[in-house]
VOMI-310034 format. One record per residue: residue in three letters; x, y, z of N, C-alpha, C in turn. Coordinates in steps of 0.02 Angstrom, whole numbers, plus 50000, padded with zeros to 5 digits. Atoms other than C-alpha are relative to their C-alpha. Layout:
{residu=ALA | n_east=X | n_north=Y | n_up=Z | ca_east=X | ca_north=Y | ca_up=Z | c_east=X | c_north=Y | c_up=Z} .
...
***
This chain:
{residu=MET | n_east=49987 | n_north=50018 | n_up=50068 | ca_east=54798 | ca_north=55726 | ca_up=52109 | c_east=50001 | c_north=49924 | c_up=49995} .
{residu=LYS | n_east=50002 | n_north=50072 | n_up=50008 | ca_east=54762 | ca_north=55550 | ca_up=52046 | c_east=50050 | c_north=49978 | c_up=49946} .
{residu=ILE | n_east=49953 | n_north=50030 | n_up=50047 | ca_east=54892 | ca_north=55443 | ca_up=51960 | c_east=49983 | c_north=49926 | c_up=49998} .
{residu=ASN | n_east=50018 | n_north=50070 | n_up=50006 | ca_east=54835 | ca_north=55274 | ca_up=51894 | c_east=49953 | c_north=49977 | c_up=50055} .
{residu=ASN | n_east=50050 | n_north=50015 | n_up=49948 | ca_east=54684 | ca_north=55273 | ca_up=52012 | c_east=50028 | c_north=50004 | c_up=50070} .
{residu=ARG | n_east=49971 | n_north=49991 | n_up=49934 | ca_east=54797 | ca_north=55316 | ca_up=52158 | c_east=50006 | c_north=50074 | c_up=50014} .
{residu=VAL | n_east=49991 | n_north=49930 | n_up=49982 | ca_east=54811 | ca_north=55478 | ca_up=52252 | c_east=50074 | c_north=50012 | c_up=50010} .
{residu=SER | n_east=49929 | n_north=49985 | n_up=49992 | ca_east=54983 | ca_north=55553 | ca_up=52235 | c_east=50009 | c_north=50040 | c_up=50064} .
{residu=PRO | n_east=49989 | n_north=49963 | n_up=49938 | ca_east=55060 | ca_north=55622 | ca_up=52394 | c_east=50004 | c_north=50075 | c_up=49987} .
{residu=ASP | n_east=49995 | n_north=49928 | n_up=50005 | ca_east=55047 | ca_north=55806 | ca_up=52425 | c_east=50072 | c_north=50021 | c_up=50018} .
{residu=ASN | n_east=49932 | n_north=49976 | n_up=49986 | ca_east=55201 | ca_north=55915 | ca_up=52449 | c_east=50019 | c_north=49990 | c_up=50073} .
{residu=GLY | n_east=49986 | n_north=50010 | n_up=49929 | ca_east=55186 | ca_north=55903 | ca_up=52638 | c_east=50023 | c_north=49929 | c_up=50015} .
{residu=THR | n_east=49980 | n_north=50070 | n_up=49990 | ca_east=55195 | ca_north=55713 | ca_up=52634 | c_east=50069 | c_north=49987 | c_up=49971} .
{residu=LYS | n_east=49934 | n_north=50010 | n_up=50031 | ca_east=55343 | ca_north=55718 | ca_up=52515 | c_east=50056 | c_north=50032 | c_up=50042} .
{residu=LEU | n_east=49949 | n_north=49967 | n_up=49959 | ca_east=55437 | ca_north=55843 | ca_up=52623 | c_east=50010 | c_north=49964 | c_up=50067} .
{residu=LEU | n_east=49994 | n_north=50038 | n_up=49938 | ca_east=55399 | ca_north=55744 | ca_up=52781 | c_east=50040 | c_north=49936 | c_up=49988} .
{residu=ALA | n_east=49963 | n_north=50061 | n_up=50017 | ca_east=55463 | ca_north=55585 | ca_up=52697 | c_east=50075 | c_north=50015 | c_up=49992} .
{residu=ALA | n_east=49930 | n_north=49980 | n_up=50008 | ca_east=55624 | ca_north=55675 | ca_up=52648 | c_east=50032 | c_north=50015 | c_up=50068} .
{residu=HIS | n_east=49974 | n_north=49985 | n_up=49933 | ca_east=55645 | ca_north=55737 | ca_up=52827 | c_east=50015 | c_north=49936 | c_up=50038} .
{residu=ILE | n_east=49990 | n_north=50064 | n_up=49966 | ca_east=55625 | ca_north=55561 | ca_up=52895 | c_east=50062 | c_north=49965 | c_up=49973} .
{residu=ARG | n_east=49941 | n_north=50032 | n_up=50030 | ca_east=55754 | ca_north=55494 | ca_up=52772 | c_east=50064 | c_north=50036 | c_up=50022} .
{residu=THR | n_east=49942 | n_north=49961 | n_up=49979 | ca_east=55875 | ca_north=55635 | ca_up=52816 | c_east=50020 | c_north=49985 | c_up=50071} .
{residu=LYS | n_east=49987 | n_north=50014 | n_up=49929 | ca_east=55859 | ca_north=55597 | ca_up=53001 | c_east=50020 | c_north=49927 | c_up=50012} .
{residu=GLY | n_east=49981 | n_north=50070 | n_up=49993 | ca_east=55892 | ca_north=55412 | ca_up=52969 | c_east=49951 | c_north=49959 | c_up=50042} .
{residu=ILE | n_east=50051 | n_north=50035 | n_up=49961 | ca_east=55730 | ca_north=55359 | ca_up=53052 | c_east=49965 | c_north=49950 | c_up=49954} .
{residu=SER | n_east=50032 | n_north=50051 | n_up=50041 | ca_east=55655 | ca_north=55196 | ca_up=52989 | c_east=49924 | c_north=50007 | c_up=50004} .
{residu=ILE | n_east=50073 | n_north=49999 | n_up=50001 | ca_east=55474 | ca_north=55182 | ca_up=52939 | c_east=49972 | c_north=49954 | c_up=50053} .
{residu=LYS | n_east=50021 | n_north=50045 | n_up=49946 | ca_east=55461 | ca_north=55037 | ca_up=53062 | c_east=49998 | c_north=50038 | c_up=50066} .
{residu=GLN | n_east=49999 | n_north=49960 | n_up=49939 | ca_east=55512 | ca_north=55155 | ca_up=53202 | c_east=49940 | c_north=50048 | c_up=50003} .
{residu=VAL | n_east=50056 | n_north=49953 | n_up=50003 | ca_east=55382 | ca_north=55282 | ca_up=53147 | c_east=49935 | c_north=49962 | c_up=50014} .
{residu=SER | n_east=50060 | n_north=50041 | n_up=49990 | ca_east=55249 | ca_north=55146 | ca_up=53139 | c_east=49993 | c_north=49978 | c_up=50073} .
{residu=ASP | n_east=50001 | n_north=50024 | n_up=49931 | ca_east=55295 | ca_north=55074 | ca_up=53309 | c_east=49982 | c_north=50056 | c_up=50049} .
{residu=GLN | n_east=50010 | n_north=49945 | n_up=49953 | ca_east=55294 | ca_north=55244 | ca_up=53394 | c_east=49934 | c_north=50039 | c_up=49990} .
{residu=THR | n_east=50062 | n_north=49962 | n_up=50014 | ca_east=55138 | ca_north=55317 | ca_up=53310 | c_east=49938 | c_north=49957 | c_up=49999} .
{residu=GLY | n_east=50057 | n_north=50044 | n_up=50007 | ca_east=55027 | ca_north=55165 | ca_up=53291 | c_east=49969 | c_north=50000 | c_up=49931} .
{residu=ILE | n_east=50023 | n_north=50000 | n_up=50070 | ca_east=55003 | ca_north=55202 | ca_up=53106 | c_east=50027 | c_north=49938 | c_up=49968} .
{residu=SER | n_east=49978 | n_north=50063 | n_up=50029 | ca_east=55011 | ca_north=55042 | ca_up=53007 | c_east=50061 | c_north=50009 | c_up=49955} .
{residu=TYR | n_east=49939 | n_north=50000 | n_up=50039 | ca_east=55177 | ca_north=55003 | ca_up=52926 | c_east=49983 | c_north=50004 | c_up=49925} .
{residu=ASP | n_east=50019 | n_north=50001 | n_up=50070 | ca_east=55089 | ca_north=54969 | ca_up=52760 | c_east=49979 | c_north=50070 | c_up=49976} .
{residu=LYS | n_east=50021 | n_north=49932 | n_up=50019 | ca_east=55008 | ca_north=55142 | ca_up=52757 | c_east=50060 | c_north=50046 | c_up=49995} .
{residu=LEU | n_east=49941 | n_north=49956 | n_up=50001 | ca_east=55173 | ca_north=55225 | ca_up=52799 | c_east=50045 | c_north=49985 | c_up=49940} .
{residu=ILE | n_east=49960 | n_north=50019 | n_up=50059 | ca_east=55267 | ca_north=55128 | ca_up=52665 | c_east=49970 | c_north=50031 | c_up=49937} .
{residu=ARG | n_east=50033 | n_north=49972 | n_up=50060 | ca_east=55139 | ca_north=55180 | ca_up=52533 | c_east=50004 | c_north=50076 | c_up=49998} .
{residu=SER | n_east=49999 | n_north=49927 | n_up=49998 | ca_east=55144 | ca_north=55360 | ca_up=52591 | c_east=50070 | c_north=50029 | c_up=49996} .
{residu=LEU | n_east=49934 | n_north=49970 | n_up=49992 | ca_east=55327 | ca_north=55389 | ca_up=52630 | c_east=50054 | c_north=49971 | c_up=49954} .
{residu=SER | n_east=49950 | n_north=50030 | n_up=50044 | ca_east=55421 | ca_north=55268 | ca_up=52517 | c_east=49976 | c_north=49993 | c_up=49928} .
{residu=LYS | n_east=50025 | n_north=50012 | n_up=50068 | ca_east=55316 | ca_north=55218 | ca_up=52369 | c_east=49965 | c_north=50061 | c_up=49971} .
{residu=GLU | n_east=50034 | n_north=49938 | n_up=50021 | ca_east=55231 | ca_north=55389 | ca_up=52362 | c_east=49938 | c_north=49986 | c_up=49958} .
{residu=SER | n_east=50062 | n_north=50016 | n_up=50035 | ca_east=55067 | ca_north=55309 | ca_up=52307 | c_east=49939 | c_north=50020 | c_up=50042} .
{residu=ARG | n_east=50055 | n_north=49982 | n_up=49955 | ca_east=54964 | ca_north=55380 | ca_up=52450 | c_east=50021 | c_north=50062 | c_up=50040} .
{residu=ALA | n_east=49987 | n_north=49942 | n_up=49957 | ca_east=54954 | ca_north=55548 | ca_up=52537 | c_east=49981 | c_north=49982 | c_up=50072} .
{residu=LEU | n_east=50018 | n_north=50010 | n_up=49930 | ca_east=54955 | ca_north=55545 | ca_up=52726 | c_east=49936 | c_north=50038 | c_up=50015} .
{residu=LYS | n_east=50060 | n_north=49964 | n_up=49976 | ca_east=54788 | ca_north=55590 | ca_up=52805 | c_east=50024 | c_north=50051 | c_up=50051} .
{residu=THR | n_east=49980 | n_north=49946 | n_up=49956 | ca_east=54792 | ca_north=55746 | ca_up=52912 | c_east=50019 | c_north=49975 | c_up=50069} .
{residu=ASP | n_east=49984 | n_north=50025 | n_up=49933 | ca_east=54786 | ca_north=55651 | ca_up=53076 | c_east=50064 | c_north=49959 | c_up=50001} .
{residu=GLU | n_east=49938 | n_north=50038 | n_up=50005 | ca_east=54925 | ca_north=55535 | ca_up=53019 | c_east=50060 | c_north=50047 | c_up=49995} .
{residu=PHE | n_east=49947 | n_north=49951 | n_up=50009 | ca_east=55031 | ca_north=55681 | ca_up=52962 | c_east=50018 | c_north=50034 | c_up=50066} .
{residu=LEU | n_east=49989 | n_north=49966 | n_up=49936 | ca_east=55009 | ca_north=55771 | ca_up=53129 | c_east=50031 | c_north=49952 | c_up=50051} .
{residu=CYS | n_east=49973 | n_north=50050 | n_up=49953 | ca_east=55045 | ca_north=55612 | ca_up=53227 | c_east=50074 | c_north=49988 | c_up=49986} .
{residu=VAL | n_east=49930 | n_north=50010 | n_up=50017 | ca_east=55208 | ca_north=55584 | ca_up=53133 | c_east=50041 | c_north=50062 | c_up=50020} .
{residu=CYS | n_east=49965 | n_north=49939 | n_up=49980 | ca_east=55258 | ca_north=55766 | ca_up=53160 | c_east=50009 | c_north=50003 | c_up=50075} .
{residu=GLN | n_east=49994 | n_north=50001 | n_up=49927 | ca_east=55223 | ca_north=55748 | ca_up=53345 | c_east=50054 | c_north=49951 | c_up=50022} .
{residu=PHE | n_east=49948 | n_north=50049 | n_up=49985 | ca_east=55331 | ca_north=55591 | ca_up=53352 | c_east=50069 | c_north=50029 | c_up=49986} .
{residu=LEU | n_east=49936 | n_north=49971 | n_up=50020 | ca_east=55471 | ca_north=55684 | ca_up=53262 | c_east=50017 | c_north=50063 | c_up=50039} .
{residu=GLU | n_east=49992 | n_north=49938 | n_up=49963 | ca_east=55448 | ca_north=55834 | ca_up=53377 | c_east=50018 | c_north=50058 | c_up=49953} .
{residu=VAL | n_east=49990 | n_north=49948 | n_up=50050 | ca_east=55437 | ca_north=55949 | ca_up=53227 | c_east=49934 | c_north=50035 | c_up=49986} .
{residu=ASP | n_east=50059 | n_north=49961 | n_up=50016 | ca_east=55314 | ca_north=56088 | ca_up=53187 | c_east=49974 | c_north=49981 | c_up=49931} .
{residu=PRO | n_east=50028 | n_north=50018 | n_up=50065 | ca_east=55197 | ca_north=56030 | ca_up=53047 | c_east=50004 | c_north=50056 | c_up=49948} .
{residu=MET | n_east=49996 | n_north=49944 | n_up=50047 | ca_east=55205 | ca_north=56204 | ca_up=52971 | c_east=50067 | c_north=50002 | c_up=49963} .
{residu=ARG | n_east=49936 | n_north=50005 | n_up=50034 | ca_east=55385 | ca_north=56166 | ca_up=52926 | c_east=49993 | c_north=49971 | c_up=49930} .
{residu=PHE | n_east=50010 | n_north=50035 | n_up=50063 | ca_east=55317 | ca_north=56060 | ca_up=52784 | c_east=49944 | c_north=50031 | c_up=49957} .
{residu=TYR | n_east=50053 | n_north=49966 | n_up=50037 | ca_east=55186 | ca_north=56184 | ca_up=52725 | c_east=50030 | c_north=50038 | c_up=49941} .
{residu=VAL | n_east=49979 | n_north=49965 | n_up=50060 | ca_east=55209 | ca_north=56245 | ca_up=52548 | c_east=49939 | c_north=50036 | c_up=49972} .
{residu=PRO | n_east=50058 | n_north=49963 | n_up=50026 | ca_east=55088 | ca_north=56384 | ca_up=52500 | c_east=49992 | c_north=49988 | c_up=49925} .
{residu=GLN | n_east=50013 | n_north=50009 | n_up=50071 | ca_east=55005 | ca_north=56354 | ca_up=52334 | c_east=49970 | c_north=50064 | c_up=49974} .
{residu=ASN | n_east=50025 | n_north=49940 | n_up=50032 | ca_east=54965 | ca_north=56493 | ca_up=52214 | c_east=49930 | c_north=49985 | c_up=49974} .
{residu=HIS | n_east=50069 | n_north=50010 | n_up=50019 | ca_east=54776 | ca_north=56493 | ca_up=52206 | c_east=49976 | c_north=50060 | c_up=49959} .
{residu=ASN | n_east=50028 | n_north=49946 | n_up=50042 | ca_east=54699 | ca_north=56592 | ca_up=52065 | c_east=49928 | c_north=50011 | c_up=50021} .
{residu=GLN | n_east=50068 | n_north=49983 | n_up=49978 | ca_east=54546 | ca_north=56678 | ca_up=52135 | c_east=49970 | c_north=50050 | c_up=49952} .
{residu=ALA | n_east=50035 | n_north=49952 | n_up=50044 | ca_east=54418 | ca_north=56765 | ca_up=52027 | c_east=49986 | c_north=50064 | c_up=50039} .
{residu=SER | n_east=50013 | n_north=49936 | n_up=49967 | ca_east=54400 | ca_north=56949 | ca_up=52066 | c_east=49929 | c_north=50021 | c_up=49992} .
***
């Protein structure tokens, strides 16, 4: 979903950001341990102006030692019969 020419974070990114905040882990720590740029993480996890890419999402989950499926929210897809 685009908001003002920006991609809004998906539910997985939002839930991951909430998990990081709950655990009291700083974005700097996540950046240092994953190699993902601090700027990208700030935009994705704090400012919510960017969704994490799949590889970034999985890398952060690996760092946190958490199953990525924990943040999966099934969407109701209307399929034509």
